[in-house]
N, C-alpha and C positions, 0 to 999 in steps of 0.2 A: 209580317213577323212581329211577335210581341216582345216587349222588353222584359228582361228577367225581373222577378218579383220575390219578395220575402214577407214573412209574417212577423211584424215587430210589435212588441208590447209597449204601448205608450198610454200613460194615464190610466193604468190598470185595464186597458182594453187591447185586444189583438186587432191590428189593422194590416191589411194587405197593402204593401208599399213597393214602389220600384226600388231595386237594389241601389240605384244611384242616389237615393235619398236616405240611405242608412247612415247614421252618425255615431260618433264615439259614444259609448255607454248604452246604445240601444240593446235591448234584450230581444233575441230572435227565437221563435219557436220552429222546431224541425219535425217533419213527419217522414216516414220511410219513403225513399226516393228523392227527397229534397237534397239539393247541393248546399253545402256550407258555403255561404257567399263571401264571408270575411274571416280573417283569423280571429280567434277569441278563446274564451274559457267556458267550458260547460258548467252551468250553474247548478243544475239539478237533473236527476234522472240517470238512467243507464241506457246506453245505445251501442250499436255496432256501426262503425264507420269504415267505408272503403276509401283508402287514401293511396294515391299514386306514389310509389317509391321507385325511383329510377325508371326502368322500362316496364314495370309491372305494378299491379295493385296489391295492397296489403289490407287485410281486415283487422281492425283494431277495436278493442272495447273502449268505450268512452264512459267515464263516470264523472261525477261532480268534482271540479277542480282541475280536470285534465285540459290541456291546451288542445285546440282543434285548428286545423288549417283550412283556409278558404278553397282548397282544391278537393276536399273530401265530399263523400256522399253519405247520407244517412241510410243505413240498410234496414235496421229494425230497432224497436225499443226493447 
């Protein structure tokens, strides 16, 4: 079994890193199908996120400035 990973932007380069190594102020890139691994704020772009709400999932539009939760999945850009 592999450990969860994320794409973090560090020193202007995107690096594949274990989610356990994500630190405060990391910028993460998401692609369709990726899970949002930490709570944060979307910095740029537009996306649709599937977020669990009580016993079901809700699809929400995400735009720059919107808070996202670590339980969401990126559906599309």
